[in-house]
VOPAGU-2260 file (C-alpha; in pm, 1 decimal, decimal comma):
REM VOPAGU-2260
SITE   aa  ch    i         X         Y         Z
SITE  MET   A    0    -193,4     796,7   -1193,3
SITE  ILE   A    1    -370,9     479,1   -1084,5
SITE  LYS   A    2    -667,4     374,3   -1299,9
SITE  ARG   A    3   -1006,5     394,7   -1131,7
SITE  TYR   A    4   -1271,2     125,6   -1170,5
SITE  GLY   A    5   -1632,6     149,3   -1063,1
SITE  ASN   A    6   -1811,0     453,1    -926,8
SITE  SER   A    7   -1671,8     805,2    -938,7
SITE  PRO   A    8   -1622,9     978,0    -606,1
SITE  GLN   A    9   -1936,7    1161,5    -496,4
SITE  PRO   A   10   -1893,8    1539,3    -480,8
SITE  GLY   A   11   -1877,5    1667,2    -123,6
SITE  ARG   A   12   -1824,6    1320,7      26,9
SITE  SER   A   13   -1511,1    1254,9     231,0
SITE  TYR   A   14   -1327,3     929,3     156,4
SITE  THR   A   15   -1069,2     753,3     372,1
SITE  ARG   A   16    -776,3     611,4     178,0
SITE  ARG   A   17    -748,9     234,5     238,0
SITE  PRO   A   18    -445,7      59,7      84,5
SITE  GLY   A   19    -489,4    -312,0      28,7
SITE  VAL   A   20    -332,0    -612,7    -141,5
SITE  TYR   A   21    -508,8    -876,8    -349,8
SITE  ALA   A   22    -408,2   -1190,6    -539,2
SITE  VAL   A   23    -490,6   -1355,3    -869,0
SITE  LEU   A   24    -429,6   -1719,7    -773,4
SITE  LEU   A   25    -401,1   -1946,0   -1077,4
SITE  ASP   A   26    -318,1   -2315,1   -1069,2
SITE  ARG   A   27    -370,3   -2581,0   -1337,1
SITE  GLY   A   28    -615,4   -2369,1   -1532,6
SITE  ALA   A   29    -833,0   -2276,9   -1232,8
SITE  LEU   A   30    -864,7   -1962,4   -1021,9
SITE  LEU   A   31    -888,7   -1961,8    -642,6
SITE  THR   A   32   -1130,6   -1694,4    -524,3
SITE  THR   A   33   -1304,1   -1613,9    -201,7
SITE  HIS   A   34   -1679,9   -1587,2    -159,7
SITE  GLN   A   35   -1780,2   -1330,9     100,9
SITE  ALA   A   36   -2130,5   -1392,7     234,3
SITE  SER   A   37   -2200,7   -1046,5     375,9
SITE  PRO   A   38   -2270,4    -760,5     369,4
SITE  VAL   A   39   -2339,5    -840,0       2,1
SITE  PRO   A   40   -2266,6   -1193,6    -122,5
SITE  GLU   A   41   -1995,2   -1179,9    -387,7
SITE  TYR   A   42   -1690,9   -1352,0    -531,2
SITE  GLN   A   43   -1365,8   -1161,5    -482,8
SITE  LEU   A   44    -995,1   -1188,0    -535,6
SITE  PRO   A   45    -855,8   -1286,4    -194,9
SITE  GLY   A   46    -700,4    -994,6     -11,8
SITE  GLY   A   47    -770,6    -692,3     200,0
SITE  GLY   A   48    -632,6    -408,2     402,8
SITE  ILE   A   49    -274,3    -363,3     509,2
SITE  ASP   A   50    -225,7    -332,1     885,0
SITE  ARG   A   51     -26,5     -35,8    1020,4
SITE  GLY   A   52     346,0    -114,2     987,2
SITE  GLU   A   53     284,4    -428,9     782,1
SITE  GLN   A   54     478,8    -492,4     461,1
SITE  LEU   A   55     274,7    -547,3     142,9
SITE  ILE   A   56     385,3    -905,3      74,8
SITE  ALA   A   57     337,1   -1005,3     440,2
SITE  ALA   A   58     -12,8    -856,7     426,6
SITE  LEU   A   59     -84,7   -1048,1     105,8
SITE  HIS   A   60      17,7   -1380,6     260,8
SITE  ARG   A   61    -189,6   -1306,9     573,7
SITE  GLU   A   62    -500,7   -1200,7     382,0
SITE  VAL   A   63    -489,5   -1497,7     143,0
SITE  MET   A   64    -451,1   -1733,5     438,6
SITE  GLU   A   65    -738,3   -1572,0     630,9
SITE  GLU   A   66    -975,6   -1577,7     333,5
SITE  THR   A   67    -881,6   -1910,0     169,0
SITE  GLY   A   68    -663,9   -2115,7     406,2
SITE  TRP   A   69    -392,6   -2146,4     137,5
SITE  HIS   A   70     -18,6   -2071,4     136,4
SITE  ILE   A   71     103,3   -1899,3    -180,2
SITE  ALA   A   72     433,3   -1878,7    -371,0
SITE  LYS   A   73     586,4   -1717,5    -680,7
SITE  VAL   A   74     440,1   -1377,9    -596,1
SITE  ARG   A   75     486,2   -1097,9    -848,4
SITE  ARG   A   76     318,9    -760,2    -885,7
SITE  LEU   A   77      50,0    -747,9   -1152,3
SITE  GLY   A   78     -77,3    -390,3   -1119,2
SITE  ALA   A   79    -287,3    -152,2    -913,9
SITE  PHE   A   80    -621,4      24,1    -930,3
SITE  ARG   A   81    -841,2     236,5    -710,5
SITE  ARG   A   82   -1209,9     237,4    -643,2
SITE  PHE   A   83   -1447,6     448,2    -437,8
SITE  THR   A   84   -1691,7     247,5    -230,5
SITE  TYR   A   85   -1889,5     229,4      90,1
SITE  MET   A   86   -1766,1     -34,6     335,2
SITE  PRO   A   87   -2067,8    -116,3     554,6
SITE  GLU   A   88   -1869,0    -345,3     784,7
SITE  TYR   A   89   -1668,2     -35,3     888,6
SITE  ASP   A   90   -1939,0     227,3     822,5
SITE  LEU   A   91   -1680,1     396,6     602,2
SITE  TRP   A   92   -1663,2     563,3     263,4
SITE  ALA   A   93   -1327,2     454,1     124,7
SITE  GLU   A   94   -1091,6     520,1    -160,9
SITE  LYS   A   95    -944,3     171,6    -187,7
SITE  ILE   A   96    -595,5     157,6    -337,1
SITE  CYS   A   97    -571,6    -202,9    -455,0
SITE  THR   A   98    -230,2    -349,9    -537,6
SITE  VAL   A   99    -276,7    -683,7    -711,5
SITE  TYR   A  100     -27,6    -968,6    -732,6
SITE  LEU   A  101     -14,6   -1283,7    -939,8
SITE  ALA   A  102      72,2   -1586,8    -726,4
SITE  ARG   A  103      39,2   -1962,1    -715,3
SITE  PRO   A  104    -155,1   -2138,1    -440,3
SITE  VAL   A  105      69,9   -2418,7    -315,7
SITE  LEU   A  106     -80,3   -2572,8      -2,0
SITE  GLN   A  107    -413,7   -2554,1     174,7
SITE  ILE   A  108    -352,0   -2588,3     547,3
SITE  ALA   A  109    -689,0   -2490,7     694,9
SITE  PRO   A  110   -1032,4   -2361,0     608,6
SITE  PRO   A  111   -1065,2   -1982,0     589,9
SITE  THR   A  112   -1052,7   -1810,6     929,9
SITE  GLU   A  113   -1212,9   -1486,2     810,9
SITE  PRO   A  114   -1580,9   -1501,8     915,9
SITE  GLY   A  115   -1820,7   -1533,5     623,1
SITE  HIS   A  116   -1551,0   -1630,4     368,5
SITE  GLN   A  117   -1529,6   -1950,4     167,0
SITE  ALA   A  118   -1253,8   -2058,1     -71,6
SITE  VAL   A  119   -1398,3   -2129,1    -417,6
SITE  TRP   A  120   -1219,3   -2264,8    -724,9
SITE  MET   A  121   -1362,4   -2163,2   -1060,9
SITE  GLN   A  122   -1270,8   -2136,2   -1424,2
SITE  PRO   A  123   -1098,5   -1802,2   -1493,9
SITE  GLU   A  124   -1334,1   -1732,4   -1784,1
SITE  ALA   A  125   -1634,3   -1761,7   -1548,4
SITE  ALA   A  126   -1462,1   -1535,8   -1295,3
SITE  LEU   A  127   -1436,6   -1262,3   -1558,2
SITE  THR   A  128   -1811,7   -1215,4   -1508,9
SITE  LEU   A  129   -1860,6   -1348,0   -1153,3
SITE  LEU   A  130   -1604,8   -1136,8    -963,8
SITE  GLY   A  131   -1785,1    -863,7    -773,5
SITE  ASN   A  132   -1599,0    -553,8    -889,7
SITE  PRO   A  133   -1465,4    -435,0   -1225,0
SITE  GLY   A  134   -1112,2    -378,5   -1093,6
SITE  ASP   A  135   -1080,1    -744,5    -991,4
SITE  ARG   A  136   -1211,7    -850,0   -1333,8
SITE  ALA   A  137    -964,1    -619,7   -1512,7
SITE  MET   A  138    -667,5    -751,5   -1312,2
SITE  LEU   A  139    -771,5   -1111,5   -1383,2
SITE  ALA   A  140    -794,6   -1031,0   -1754,8
SITE  ARG   A  141    -443,8    -879,4   -1738,0
SITE  ALA   A  142    -311,0   -1190,9   -1563,5
SITE  LEU   A  143    -466,4   -1417,4   -1824,9
SITE  ARG   A  144    -308,2   -1214,1   -2107,1
SITE  GLN   A  145      31,8   -1237,7   -1934,5
SITE  THR   A  146      17,9   -1608,3   -1855,7
SITE  GLY   A  147    -112,0   -1715,0   -2196,8
SITE  PRO   A  148    -331,2   -2013,6   -2284,3
SITE  ARG   A  149    -371,0   -2301,8   -2040,4
């Protein structure tokens, strides 16, 4: 059973399952996040949906590149969670299955190509309150416990 964070599913509402991959990107004591301007401005772990036929790690590399402009390395699975949410950009009620990886950003090659996204470095301790959903915050906390003090 995958732990749920955030809102419970609403009785009688139909949800579309949306698998996705996300990354906790730590380097030299800082965390690379993405800031999405709309539909609601928020800081997020970089990542997103997996395209049909796409492998998880390939999707992770693509999503991180689109949302931050960075290449990543040393990818390892951190955990998974699910959350029930409305996705206004798709007009969709979704059960998001979020697989989260710990990785290291190694080279920025371009600005983000995903419209409305900006790469933002911050202190991990600040991100524990600034990240926009409780699942992202929980996965960051897990990563920090695993990687130890900086």
